[in-house]
C-alpha positions as CSV (number, residue, x, y, z in Angstrom):
1,M,139.2,91.1,87.1
2,D,138.0,87.9,88.7
3,Y,134.5,87.2,87.6
4,T,134.0,84.5,90.1
5,P,132.1,86.2,92.6
6,Y,129.6,87.5,90.1
7,T,129.1,84.2,88.3
8,T,128.5,82.6,91.7
9,F,125.9,85.1,92.7
10,A,124.1,84.8,89.5
11,K,123.8,81.1,90.1
12,D,123.3,81.0,93.9
13,V,121.3,84.3,94.4
14,L,119.6,84.8,90.9
15,H,119.7,81.2,89.9
16,V,120.6,82.0,86.2
17,D,123.6,81.7,84.2
18,F,124.1,85.4,82.9
19,K,124.9,85.5,79.1
20,D,126.9,88.8,79.6
21,I,128.3,88.8,83.1
22,E,129.5,92.2,82.5
23,L,126.0,93.4,82.9
24,L,126.1,92.1,86.1
25,I,129.1,93.7,87.1
26,T,128.1,97.1,85.7
27,A,125.0,96.8,88.2
28,F,127.4,96.8,91.2
29,T,129.6,99.6,89.7
30,H,129.1,102.8,91.4
31,R,129.7,106.1,89.8
32,S,132.6,106.8,92.3
33,Y,134.5,103.7,91.0
34,V,134.3,104.8,87.5
35,N,135.7,108.4,88.4
36,E,138.5,106.4,90.3
37,H,139.4,103.9,87.7
38,K,138.7,105.9,84.4
39,K,141.5,104.0,82.7
40,T,139.9,100.9,83.0
41,V,136.2,101.1,83.9
42,S,133.7,103.7,81.7
43,V,130.3,102.5,82.6
44,H,128.5,102.8,85.9
45,N,125.1,101.3,87.2
46,E,122.7,104.4,86.7
47,R,120.9,103.6,83.6
48,L,120.7,99.8,85.1
49,E,119.0,101.3,87.9
50,F,116.7,103.5,86.1
51,L,115.6,100.2,84.0
52,G,115.2,98.1,87.1
53,D,113.3,100.6,89.1
54,A,110.6,100.6,86.3
55,V,110.6,96.8,86.3
56,L,110.4,96.7,89.8
57,E,107.6,98.9,90.0
58,V,105.6,96.8,87.5
59,V,106.1,93.6,89.0
60,V,104.9,94.9,92.5
61,T,102.1,96.8,90.8
62,E,100.9,93.6,88.9
63,Y,101.1,91.5,92.2
64,L,99.2,93.7,94.2
65,Y,96.3,94.3,91.5
66,N,95.9,90.8,90.8
67,N,95.7,89.8,94.6
68,F,94.1,92.4,96.4
69,P,90.6,94.4,95.7
70,D,91.4,97.2,97.8
71,P,91.0,100.9,96.5
72,E,94.1,102.7,94.7
73,G,94.9,104.7,97.8
74,I,95.5,101.5,99.9
75,L,97.5,99.7,96.8
76,T,99.5,102.6,96.4
77,N,100.8,102.9,100.2
78,W,101.5,99.3,100.1
79,R,103.6,99.5,96.7
80,S,105.5,102.4,98.4
81,A,106.4,100.6,101.5
82,L,107.7,97.6,99.5
83,V,109.9,99.6,97.0
84,R,111.1,102.2,99.4
85,T,114.8,102.5,99.9
86,E,114.7,100.7,103.4
87,S,113.0,97.9,101.6
88,I,115.1,97.3,98.9
89,G,118.1,98.1,100.7
90,A,117.5,95.4,103.3
91,A,116.9,93.0,100.4
92,A,120.3,93.8,99.1
93,A,122.0,93.3,102.5
94,K,120.0,90.0,102.9
95,F,121.5,88.5,99.7
96,N,124.9,89.8,100.6
97,F,125.4,92.6,97.8
98,E,127.8,94.5,99.8
99,P,131.2,92.4,98.9
100,L,130.2,92.9,95.0
101,L,129.8,96.7,95.0
102,R,132.4,98.5,93.2
103,L,133.0,101.7,95.2
104,S,135.6,104.4,95.5
105,R,137.9,104.2,98.6
106,G,135.8,107.4,99.9
107,E,132.5,105.7,99.5
108,K,133.6,102.7,101.6
109,R,133.9,104.9,104.6
110,G,130.6,106.3,104.0
111,S,127.5,106.6,106.7
112,D,125.3,103.8,107.1
113,R,122.6,105.8,105.4
114,A,124.7,106.5,102.3
115,R,125.5,102.6,102.3
116,E,121.8,102.0,102.4
117,Q,121.1,104.2,99.4
118,I,123.9,102.6,97.6
119,L,122.6,99.1,98.1
120,A,119.0,100.0,97.2
121,N,120.4,101.5,93.9
122,S,122.5,98.3,93.1
123,F,119.6,96.2,94.0
124,E,117.6,98.0,91.0
125,A,120.6,98.0,88.7
126,V,120.7,94.0,89.4
127,I,117.0,93.8,88.4
128,G,117.8,95.9,85.1
129,A,120.7,93.6,84.3
130,L,118.8,90.4,85.0
131,Y,115.9,91.9,82.9
132,L,118.2,92.5,80.0
133,D,120.0,89.2,80.2
134,Q,117.3,86.8,81.0
135,G,114.1,88.6,80.8
136,Y,110.8,89.5,82.6
137,A,110.1,86.1,83.9
138,A,113.6,85.9,85.6
139,A,113.3,89.3,87.1
140,K,109.9,88.7,88.4
141,T,110.8,85.4,90.1
142,F,113.8,87.4,92.0
143,I,111.5,90.5,92.8
144,T,109.0,88.0,94.2
145,D,111.6,86.0,96.4
146,A,113.2,89.1,97.4
147,I,110.5,91.8,98.1
148,L,107.2,90.4,97.6
149,S,107.8,87.6,100.3
150,T,108.2,90.5,102.7
151,F,104.5,92.0,102.3
152,K,103.1,89.9,105.0
153,Q,105.5,91.4,107.5
154,I,104.8,94.9,106.2
155,L,101.2,94.4,106.6
156,D,101.2,93.1,110.1
157,S,103.9,95.5,111.2
158,G,101.6,98.7,109.9
159,S,105.0,99.8,108.4
160,W,103.2,100.5,105.3
161,M,101.7,103.6,106.7
162,D,103.1,106.9,106.9
163,P,104.7,107.1,110.2
164,K,103.0,110.1,111.6
165,S,99.6,108.8,110.6
166,H,100.5,105.3,112.3
167,L,101.6,106.8,115.4
168,Q,98.5,108.9,115.5
169,E,96.4,105.9,115.3
170,V,98.5,104.1,118.1
171,V,98.5,106.8,120.5
172,Q,94.7,107.6,119.9
173,S,93.9,104.0,120.3
174,Q,96.4,103.3,123.5
175,A,96.1,106.8,125.2
176,G,93.3,108.9,123.7
177,F,95.5,111.6,122.9
178,T,96.8,113.4,119.5
179,P,100.8,113.5,119.2
180,V,102.0,117.1,119.1
181,Y,105.3,118.0,117.3
182,K,107.7,120.8,118.5
183,V,111.1,121.8,117.0
184,I,113.5,121.2,119.8
185,E,116.7,122.6,117.9
186,E,118.0,124.1,114.4
187,T,121.5,124.0,113.6
188,G,123.5,124.8,110.4
189,P,123.4,127.7,108.1
190,D,120.1,128.6,106.3
191,H,120.9,126.6,103.1
192,D,121.4,123.6,105.1
193,K,119.8,123.6,108.2
194,I,119.1,120.6,110.3
195,F,115.9,120.3,112.2
196,T,115.5,118.3,115.8
197,V,111.9,117.5,116.3
198,G,110.4,116.1,119.4
199,V,107.0,114.5,119.5
200,F,105.2,114.7,122.7
201,V,102.3,112.7,124.0
202,D,100.3,114.4,127.1
203,S,103.3,116.6,127.3
204,E,105.7,113.5,127.5
205,L,108.4,113.5,124.8
206,R,108.2,109.9,123.5
207,G,110.5,110.4,120.4
208,S,112.8,112.8,118.5
209,G,114.4,112.9,115.2
210,Q,116.6,115.0,112.8
211,G,116.1,116.0,109.0
212,P,116.7,118.7,106.6
213,S,113.1,120.1,107.0
214,K,110.9,120.3,109.7
215,Q,108.6,117.7,108.2
216,A,111.5,115.1,107.8
217,G,112.3,115.7,111.3
218,Q,108.7,115.1,112.5
219,Q,108.5,111.7,110.4
220,K,111.8,110.7,112.0
221,A,110.4,111.5,115.5
222,A,107.3,109.4,114.8
223,E,109.4,106.4,113.7
224,A,111.3,106.8,117.0
225,A,108.0,107.1,119.1
226,L,106.5,104.0,117.3
227,L,109.6,102.1,118.6
228,S,109.1,103.3,122.1
229,Y,105.1,101.9,122.0
230,A,106.2,98.7,120.4
231,A,108.8,97.9,123.1
232,P,106.6,97.0,125.9
233,E,104.5,94.8,123.5
234,T,107.8,93.2,123.0
235,Q,108.7,92.9,126.5
236,N,105.2,91.5,127.4
237,Q,105.6,88.6,124.7
238,Q,108.8,87.5,126.3
């Protein structure tokens, strides 16, 4: 195979020369690719993902502990925002992980949500590979550049808060009401239901969302409503 894209990624993005480039290639190898290429590939990235997840959490925890005197609950929420799928998936997209992913033909045609999860998993796997090949300091440098650099934006936007809690704070401060959630629709069999939930403010629908549970639907509805409250602010700034 052509190692060039991976060695280039190591130098240009990770700023290191990998001693074992196969480790980095494995970090981009999805289980589905192994299933489709059993004669030539035998290792996928899940073990590296397991390791990288732990390294990521240690680096983020260390940063928050050393720089902020806030109580445990706040620090935990901030850490969750920094390491959640959306955050690390976005970091993987920013650093152009996708062309390096080794996926089955089926996974290449997957949904955007599935691709976001794959990107997030590969991001953790790359951290694991970097830690094994170059050590903790190199992994910490990459995490600082890719993840910790977004912390101010997360703080400023309030996205570290639980969407329902954030929405309630926004609505009560702007309108003086408490959001009310209602199930609009249930579809699918009992073992695989999809709930569509609406969030209402003073009887007005402000957002809706779907999920495999009422709680998941409520979170998505809250996220949609937060966008509707942010829109006027964005327009006013233009």
